[in-house]
MIDOSE-1310 file (N, C-alpha, C; in nm, 2 decimals, decimal comma, always signed):
residues 203
mpda	-2,11/-0,39/-2,56/-1,99/-0,32/-2,52/-2,03/-0,28/-2,34; -1,93/-0,29/-2,27/-2,00/-0,27/-2,11/-2,03/-0,14/-2,09; -2,10/-0,12/-2,00/-2,14/+0,02/-2,00/-2,03/+0,11/-1,88; -2,06/+0,24/-1,88/-1,95/+0,34/-1,81/-1,92/+0,26/-1,67
para	-2,02/+0,26/-1,59/-2,00/+0,17/-1,45/-1,92/+0,06/-1,44; -1,92/-0,02/-1,54/-1,87/-0,15/-1,57/-1,72/-0,12/-1,62; -1,69/-0,04/-1,71/-1,57/-0,01/-1,72/-1,51/+0,06/-1,64; -1,54/+0,13/-1,55/-1,48/+0,20/-1,45/-1,41/+0,12/-1,35
irlg	-1,49/+0,01/-1,30/-1,50/-0,09/-1,24/-1,35/-0,18/-1,24; -1,39/-0,22/-1,39/-1,29/-0,33/-1,47/-1,16/-0,22/-1,48; -1,15/-0,11/-1,49/-1,05/-0,02/-1,46/-0,98/+0,00/-1,33; -1,04/+0,02/-1,22/-1,02/+0,03/-1,12/-0,94/-0,12/-1,04
allf	-0,99/-0,25/-1,11/-0,94/-0,36/-1,05/-0,83/-0,40/-1,13; -0,80/-0,32/-1,26/-0,69/-0,36/-1,31/-0,56/-0,28/-1,21; -0,60/-0,15/-1,20/-0,50/-0,08/-1,09/-0,46/-0,16/-0,99; -0,57/-0,24/-0,90/-0,53/-0,28/-0,78/-0,45/-0,43/-0,81
llrp	-0,49/-0,49/-0,95/-0,41/-0,60/-0,94/-0,27/-0,57/-1,00; -0,23/-0,44/-1,07/-0,09/-0,40/-1,09/-0,01/-0,36/-0,96; -0,06/-0,33/-0,87/-0,01/-0,28/-0,75/+0,10/-0,35/-0,69; +0,07/-0,49/-0,69/+0,19/-0,57/-0,63/+0,31/-0,59/-0,68
tyva	+0,31/-0,51/-0,80/+0,48/-0,47/-0,89/+0,53/-0,38/-0,79; +0,47/-0,29/-0,74/+0,53/-0,21/-0,63/+0,67/-0,30/-0,55; +0,65/-0,40/-0,50/+0,78/-0,48/-0,45/+0,90/-0,49/-0,51; +0,85/-0,47/-0,65/+0,97/-0,50/-0,74/+1,09/-0,34/-0,75
tevv	+1,02/-0,24/-0,73/+1,06/-0,12/-0,72/+1,14/-0,09/-0,57; +1,09/-0,17/-0,48/+1,20/-0,19/-0,37/+1,32/-0,24/-0,38; +1,31/-0,37/-0,45/+1,42/-0,46/-0,52/+1,52/-0,40/-0,58; +1,47/-0,32/-0,70/+1,52/-0,26/-0,80/+1,63/-0,14/-0,69
taaa	+1,57/-0,08/-0,62/+1,60/+0,05/-0,56/+1,75/-0,02/-0,44; +1,68/-0,10/-0,39/+1,78/-0,16/-0,30/+1,91/-0,21/-0,34; +1,92/-0,26/-0,48/+2,03/-0,34/-0,56/+2,13/-0,26/-0,56; +2,13/-0,10/-0,57/+2,19/+0,01/-0,60/+2,25/+0,08/-0,47
ttgg	+2,19/+0,03/-0,39/+2,26/+0,11/-0,26/+2,40/+0,06/-0,23; +2,46/+0,16/-0,15/+2,57/+0,13/-0,11/+2,58/+0,15/+0,06; +2,67/+0,08/+0,10/+2,70/+0,09/+0,25/+2,60/+0,01/+0,38; +2,54/-0,06/+0,28/+2,46/-0,17/+0,33/+2,31/-0,16/+0,33
ysfv	+2,22/-0,25/+0,30/+2,05/-0,22/+0,33/+2,03/-0,34/+0,37; +1,93/-0,37/+0,46/+1,87/-0,46/+0,48/+1,70/-0,49/+0,49; +1,65/-0,57/+0,42/+1,49/-0,56/+0,41/+1,42/-0,59/+0,58; +1,50/-0,65/+0,64/+1,47/-0,70/+0,77/+1,50/-0,55/+0,87
sdsv	+1,56/-0,51/+0,85/+1,64/-0,42/+0,98/+1,56/-0,25/+0,94; +1,59/-0,23/+0,80/+1,59/-0,10/+0,74/+1,46/-0,06/+0,69; +1,42/+0,04/+0,70/+1,30/+0,08/+0,66/+1,30/+0,11/+0,54; +1,15/+0,12/+0,50/+1,16/+0,14/+0,33/+1,19/+0,29/+0,32
srlg	+1,15/+0,36/+0,38/+1,18/+0,51/+0,36/+1,34/+0,53/+0,36; +1,42/+0,46/+0,39/+1,55/+0,48/+0,35/+1,60/+0,46/+0,22; +1,54/+0,41/+0,15/+1,56/+0,42/+0,02/+1,51/+0,50/-0,08; +1,45/+0,58/+0,00/+1,41/+0,72/-0,08/+1,48/+0,84/-0,03
evgc	+1,60/+0,81/+0,05/+1,69/+0,95/+0,12/+1,77/+0,99/+0,00; +1,76/+1,09/-0,03/+1,83/+1,20/-0,11/+1,97/+1,21/-0,08; +2,03/+1,23/+0,02/+2,13/+1,24/+0,06/+2,20/+1,13/+0,05; +2,36/+1,15/+0,04/+2,48/+1,04/+0,03/+2,56/+1,07/+0,12
saay	+2,64/+0,97/+0,19/+2,74/+0,99/+0,25/+2,81/+0,85/+0,22; +2,95/+0,85/+0,30/+3,04/+0,73/+0,31/+2,99/+0,62/+0,37; +2,89/+0,62/+0,43/+2,82/+0,51/+0,51/+2,69/+0,44/+0,46; +2,63/+0,53/+0,40/+2,51/+0,48/+0,33/+2,45/+0,57/+0,19
cspr	+2,44/+0,52/+0,09/+2,39/+0,58/-0,02/+2,25/+0,51/-0,09; +2,15/+0,58/-0,16/+2,05/+0,48/-0,21/+2,04/+0,57/-0,34; +2,15/+0,57/-0,45/+2,16/+0,65/-0,60/+1,99/+0,62/-0,68; +1,93/+0,54/-0,64/+1,81/+0,53/-0,72/+1,69/+0,55/-0,62
hevm	+1,68/+0,68/-0,55/+1,62/+0,75/-0,45/+1,53/+0,80/-0,53; +1,55/+0,84/-0,67/+1,40/+0,89/-0,71/+1,31/+0,76/-0,79; +1,38/+0,65/-0,78/+1,30/+0,55/-0,81/+1,19/+0,53/-0,70; +1,24/+0,54/-0,58/+1,17/+0,50/-0,49/+1,04/+0,61/-0,45
ngsf	+1,12/+0,74/-0,46/+1,02/+0,82/-0,41/+0,88/+0,83/-0,53; +0,97/+0,80/-0,65/+0,85/+0,82/-0,77/+0,74/+0,72/-0,72; +0,79/+0,57/-0,70/+0,72/+0,48/-0,67/+0,58/+0,49/-0,56; +0,65/+0,54/-0,50/+0,55/+0,61/-0,39/+0,43/+0,70/-0,40
mayg	+0,49/+0,78/-0,52/+0,38/+0,86/-0,54/+0,29/+0,78/-0,67; +0,37/+0,71/-0,76/+0,29/+0,68/-0,88/+0,18/+0,52/-0,77; +0,21/+0,46/-0,69/+0,16/+0,37/-0,64/+0,00/+0,42/-0,57; +0,08/+0,53/-0,49/-0,03/+0,62/-0,42/-0,14/+0,62/-0,53
vala	-0,13/+0,72/-0,63/-0,23/+0,76/-0,74/-0,30/+0,63/-0,76; -0,23/+0,51/-0,77/-0,29/+0,40/-0,86/-0,41/+0,37/-0,73; -0,35/+0,34/-0,60/-0,45/+0,32/-0,50/-0,58/+0,38/-0,47; -0,54/+0,55/-0,49/-0,63/+0,65/-0,49/-0,75/+0,63/-0,63
agal	-0,68/+0,62/-0,74/-0,77/+0,60/-0,84/-0,85/+0,50/-0,83; -0,77/+0,38/-0,79/-0,87/+0,24/-0,82/-0,98/+0,23/-0,70; -0,95/+0,29/-0,59/-1,05/+0,29/-0,51/-1,19/+0,38/-0,54; -1,16/+0,47/-0,63/-1,25/+0,57/-0,67/-1,33/+0,51/-0,77
llar	-1,28/+0,45/-0,83/-1,32/+0,34/-0,95/-1,42/+0,23/-0,91; -1,38/+0,17/-0,81/-1,42/+0,08/-0,76/-1,51/+0,10/-0,62; -1,56/+0,27/-0,62/-1,62/+0,30/-0,52/-1,77/+0,23/-0,50; -1,82/+0,18/-0,59/-1,96/+0,15/-0,58/-1,95/-0,02/-0,50
plgp	-1,84/-0,11/-0,54/-1,82/-0,24/-0,47/-1,73/-0,23/-0,31; -1,68/-0,10/-0,33/-1,59/-0,07/-0,18/-1,70/-0,02/-0,07; -1,77/+0,06/-0,12/-1,84/+0,11/-0,04/-1,78/+0,27/+0,00; -1,86/+0,31/+0,05/-1,80/+0,49/+0,11/-1,67/+0,50/+0,19
wvtg	-1,68/+0,40/+0,31/-1,58/+0,41/+0,41/-1,46/+0,35/+0,36; -1,47/+0,24/+0,28/-1,33/+0,15/+0,24/-1,29/+0,23/+0,15; -1,36/+0,31/+0,06/-1,32/+0,40/-0,04/-1,24/+0,51/+0,01; -1,31/+0,60/+0,10/-1,24/+0,69/+0,17/-1,10/+0,67/+0,24
llva	-1,12/+0,56/+0,32/-0,96/+0,51/+0,38/-0,87/+0,52/+0,27; -0,93/+0,45/+0,18/-0,80/+0,40/+0,04/-0,76/+0,50/-0,03; -0,84/+0,60/-0,08/-0,80/+0,73/-0,12/-0,71/+0,80/-0,01; -0,74/+0,83/+0,11/-0,66/+0,88/+0,23/-0,53/+0,83/+0,20
sgvs	-0,52/+0,70/+0,23/-0,41/+0,62/+0,24/-0,32/+0,62/+0,08; -0,36/+0,64/-0,04/-0,29/+0,68/-0,15/-0,27/+0,80/-0,15; -0,31/+0,91/-0,10/-0,28/+1,06/-0,07/-0,17/+1,08/+0,01; -0,17/+0,98/+0,11/-0,07/+0,98/+0,21/+0,06/+0,92/+0,17
syat	+0,07/+0,81/+0,06/+0,17/+0,76/-0,03/+0,23/+0,85/-0,09; +0,15/+0,92/-0,18/+0,21/+1,04/-0,27/+0,28/+1,13/-0,21; +0,22/+1,19/-0,08/+0,29/+1,31/+0,01/+0,40/+1,26/+0,05; +0,44/+1,12/+0,08/+0,56/+1,04/+0,13/+0,67/+1,06/+0,05
glap	+0,60/+1,05/-0,08/+0,73/+1,05/-0,17/+0,75/+1,20/-0,24; +0,70/+1,26/-0,19/+0,72/+1,43/-0,17/+0,83/+1,48/-0,06; +0,85/+1,40/+0,08/+0,90/+1,43/+0,17/+1,04/+1,35/+0,24; +1,11/+1,32/+0,14/+1,20/+1,21/+0,18/+1,24/+1,21/+0,32
ldqd	+1,30/+1,10/+0,37/+1,27/+1,11/+0,53/+1,42/+1,18/+0,58; +1,50/+1,18/+0,49/+1,65/+1,25/+0,57/+1,61/+1,40/+0,51; +1,53/+1,46/+0,43/+1,50/+1,60/+0,42/+1,42/+1,67/+0,51; +1,31/+1,59/+0,58/+1,22/+1,61/+0,68/+1,17/+1,52/+0,75
atlh	+1,24/+1,47/+0,86/+1,16/+1,32/+0,92/+1,01/+1,37/+0,96; +1,04/+1,47/+1,02/+0,86/+1,52/+1,08/+0,77/+1,50/+0,99; +0,81/+1,57/+0,91/+0,69/+1,60/+0,76/+0,67/+1,46/+0,72; +0,79/+1,38/+0,70/+0,78/+1,24/+0,62/+0,67/+1,18/+0,75
siaa	+0,70/+1,16/+0,85/+0,62/+1,09/+0,92/+0,47/+1,14/+0,92; +0,46/+1,23/+0,94/+0,31/+1,30/+0,91/+0,27/+1,27/+0,80; +0,35/+1,26/+0,68/+0,29/+1,22/+0,53/+0,21/+1,07/+0,54; +0,33/+0,98/+0,57/+0,32/+0,85/+0,60/+0,21/+0,76/+0,69
tplf	+0,18/+0,85/+0,79/+0,12/+0,78/+0,89/-0,03/+0,73/+0,84; -0,09/+0,83/+0,77/-0,24/+0,79/+0,73/-0,25/+0,63/+0,65; -0,12/+0,64/+0,61/-0,10/+0,52/+0,53/-0,11/+0,39/+0,61; -0,05/+0,38/+0,73/-0,02/+0,28/+0,78/-0,16/+0,23/+0,91
vgqp	-0,26/+0,35/+0,88/-0,38/+0,38/+0,98/-0,46/+0,30/+0,88; -0,51/+0,39/+0,76/-0,59/+0,38/+0,69/-0,63/+0,22/+0,60; -0,52/+0,13/+0,56/-0,50/+0,05/+0,50/-0,54/-0,07/+0,58; -0,49/-0,08/+0,68/-0,55/-0,19/+0,79/-0,71/-0,19/+0,79
lall	-0,73/-0,07/+0,85/-0,89/-0,05/+0,90/-0,98/-0,07/+0,75; -0,91/-0,03/+0,63/-1,01/-0,03/+0,50/-0,98/-0,23/+0,47; -0,91/-0,29/+0,50/-0,88/-0,44/+0,48/-0,99/-0,49/+0,59; -1,01/-0,43/+0,72/-1,13/-0,50/+0,82/-1,25/-0,48/+0,75
llga	-1,27/-0,36/+0,72/-1,42/-0,28/+0,67/-1,47/-0,37/+0,55; -1,33/-0,40/+0,47/-1,38/-0,46/+0,34/-1,40/-0,59/+0,38; -1,34/-0,66/+0,43/-1,34/-0,82/+0,49/-1,50/-0,85/+0,53; -1,55/-0,75/+0,63/-1,70/-0,75/+0,68/-1,81/-0,71/+0,57
rvre	-1,74/-0,65/+0,49/-1,88/-0,58/+0,36/-1,88/-0,71/+0,30; -1,77/-0,81/+0,22/-1,81/-0,91/+0,15/-1,82/-1,05/+0,21; -1,82/-1,06/+0,34/-1,91/-1,17/+0,38/-1,97/-1,27/+0,37; -2,11/-1,20/+0,32/-2,18/-1,28/+0,25/-2,18/-1,34/+0,12
drpr	-2,13/-1,25/+0,02/-2,11/-1,24/-0,10/-1,97/-1,33/-0,15; -1,87/-1,29/-0,07/-1,73/-1,37/-0,09/-1,67/-1,44/+0,05; -1,73/-1,53/+0,10/-1,68/-1,55/+0,26/-1,55/-1,59/+0,26; -1,48/-1,69/+0,17/-1,31/-1,70/+0,20/-1,28/-1,59/+0,14
lska	-1,28/-1,50/+0,07/-1,21/-1,34/+0,06/-1,22/-1,26/+0,19; -1,36/-1,27/+0,25/-1,38/-1,21/+0,34/-1,27/-1,24/+0,47; -1,25/-1,38/+0,50/-1,18/-1,44/+0,62/-1,02/-1,41/+0,56; -0,99/-1,40/+0,44/-0,85/-1,33/+0,38/-0,83/-1,20/+0,42
llat	-0,93/-1,13/+0,39/-0,92/-0,98/+0,39/-0,93/-0,94/+0,57; -0,99/-1,02/+0,66/-0,99/-0,99/+0,81/-0,86/-1,06/+0,86; -0,81/-1,14/+0,82/-0,70/-1,18/+0,87/-0,55/-1,10/+0,81; -0,58/-1,06/+0,73/-0,49/-0,96/+0,66/-0,50/-0,83/+0,71
gavt	-0,61/-0,77/+0,69/-0,65/-0,64/+0,81/-0,57/-0,66/+0,97; -0,62/-0,76/+1,00/-0,55/-0,77/+1,20/-0,41/-0,79/+1,18; -0,36/-0,86/+1,08/-0,18/-0,88/+1,04/-0,13/-0,77/+1,03; -0,16/-0,68/+0,95/-0,11/-0,58/+0,90/-0,14/-0,45/+1,00
aaaa	-0,24/-0,45/+1,08/-0,26/-0,34/+1,18/-0,17/-0,37/+1,29; -0,14/-0,51/+1,34/-0,05/-0,55/+1,46/+0,10/-0,51/+1,38; +0,13/-0,52/+1,26/+0,26/-0,52/+1,25/+0,30/-0,35/+1,21; +0,19/-0,26/+1,16/+0,20/-0,11/+1,22/+0,23/-0,08/+1,32
vgfv	+0,15/-0,12/+1,41/+0,18/-0,10/+1,58/+0,33/-0,15/+1,61; +0,35/-0,29/+1,56/+0,49/-0,29/+1,59/+0,60/-0,22/+1,54; +0,56/-0,17/+1,43/+0,68/-0,11/+1,37/+0,69/+0,02/+1,41; +0,57/+0,12/+1,47/+0,59/+0,24/+1,52/+0,68/+0,21/+1,67
vsgd	+0,64/+0,09/+1,75/+0,70/+0,08/+1,86/+0,84/+0,04/+1,87; +0,86/-0,04/+1,76/+1,02/-0,09/+1,78/+1,13/+0,02/+1,75; +1,09/+0,13/+1,66/+1,18/+0,25/+1,63/+1,26/+0,21/+1,54; +1,39/+0,20/+1,62/+1,51/+0,14/+1,48/+1,57/+0,01/+1,55
eqaa	+1,49/-0,07/+1,61/+1,53/-0,21/+1,65/+1,55/-0,31/+1,50; +1,62/-0,40/+1,52/+1,65/-0,47/+1,42/+1,55/-0,53/+1,29; +1,42/-0,57/+1,37/+1,33/-0,59/+1,31/+1,22/-0,49/+1,23; +1,25/-0,35/+1,24/+1,17/-0,26/+1,19/+1,14/-0,27/+1,08
gale	+1,26/-0,30/+0,95/+1,20/-0,32/+0,82/+1,13/-0,46/+0,78; +1,13/-0,53/+0,85/+1,05/-0,68/+0,85/+0,92/-0,61/+0,87; +0,88/-0,57/+1,01/+0,76/-0,50/+1,04/+0,68/-0,42/+0,94; +0,79/-0,33/+0,92/+0,73/-0,21/+0,80/+0,67/-0,29/+0,70
rlal	+0,73/-0,40/+0,64/+0,70/-0,45/+0,56/+0,55/-0,54/+0,55; +0,58/-0,60/+0,68/+0,43/-0,68/+0,70/+0,32/-0,59/+0,72; +0,33/-0,47/+0,75/+0,20/-0,38/+0,77/+0,20/-0,35/+0,59; +0,27/-0,36/+0,50/+0,25/-0,27/+0,36/+0,22/-0,38/+0,27
wpvl	+0,28/-0,49/+0,24/+0,28/-0,59/+0,14/+0,17/-0,68/+0,14; +0,12/-0,72/+0,28/+0,00/-0,81/+0,24/-0,11/-0,76/+0,19; -0,12/-0,59/+0,21/-0,23/-0,49/+0,15/-0,22/-0,51/+0,02; -0,11/-0,52/-0,05/-0,13/-0,53/-0,21/-0,16/-0,63/-0,24
vgla	-0,15/-0,73/-0,20/-0,21/-0,87/-0,24/-0,34/-0,90/-0,20; -0,42/-0,84/-0,07/-0,55/-0,83/-0,04/-0,65/-0,77/-0,15; -0,57/-0,64/-0,17/-0,65/-0,57/-0,26/-0,66/-0,58/-0,40; -0,56/-0,69/-0,45/-0,55/-0,75/-0,56/-0,62/-0,84/-0,58
afgw	-0,68/-0,95/-0,47/-0,73/-1,05/-0,45/-0,91/-1,00/-0,49; -0,91/-0,86/-0,45/-1,03/-0,81/-0,44/-1,05/-0,76/-0,58; -0,96/-0,72/-0,67/-0,96/-0,66/-0,76/-1,02/-0,76/-0,88; -0,93/-0,88/-0,84/-0,94/-1,02/-0,93/-1,10/-1,06/-0,95
ghrs	-1,19/-1,03/-0,86/-1,31/-1,05/-0,85/-1,39/-0,94/-0,94; -1,36/-0,84/-0,94/-1,38/-0,74/-1,03/-1,35/-0,71/-1,17; -1,25/-0,83/-1,22/-1,14/-0,77/-1,34/-1,26/-0,76/-1,47; -1,36/-0,83/-1,47/-1,51/-0,83/-1,60/-1,58/-0,72/-1,55
gmrr	-1,58/-0,63/-1,47/-1,68/-0,53/-1,46/-1,74/-0,58/-1,31; -1,89/-0,53/-1,33/-1,96/-0,56/-1,25/-1,97/-0,73/-1,19; -1,99/-0,74/-1,05/-2,00/-0,90/-1,03/-2,11/-0,87/-0,99; -2,20/-0,98/-1,02/-2,33/-0,99/-0,95/-2,31/-1,09/-0,82
prr	-2,41/-1,03/-0,70/-2,42/-1,10/-0,59/-2,45/-1,24/-0,59; -2,39/-1,31/-0,50/-2,40/-1,47/-0,48/-2,54/-1,49/-0,43; -2,61/-1,56/-0,47/-2,74/-1,59/-0,45/-2,76/-1,74/-0,35
């Protein structure tokens, strides 16, 4: 029977492995919108807008906002459970990102745009930094994963900057998703290596 640390790591890995299913919540929510929604030009946050008008409505906004919160909890909890292999800096950044995601779900864009931006910003800063630090951390033990994490961190960081700079331009939605979705895959790949619990360093 695995000891407590191994069980914690295995549970944290499972949470990371489940997080890519977040994408499905965007698809499900977007499918119900009226007035036209584009994954390329529209931000994710529009899916969580509570108000409706003749021009646009997201009837499943509760699904999207609940998703921000649930997957934020999964990120923070997974990071805490995987704190030993992640290290303190990566753990802290991912916990902050998870809290940011949760807070975003509590502050829909159309209810208070300023509060929504404040809540969401740490997510776009913390996740790319966490991937870069994690890539450096696993360089000796998992060189291929290290390269993938470093590349993903660089791409998501650039996309996050592009998203902020782009404002409401036509590619804003694509840039935002490029800043967010690859993180799901990168952390899931890290979690896959710890799915059985403690991982022995490569000799």
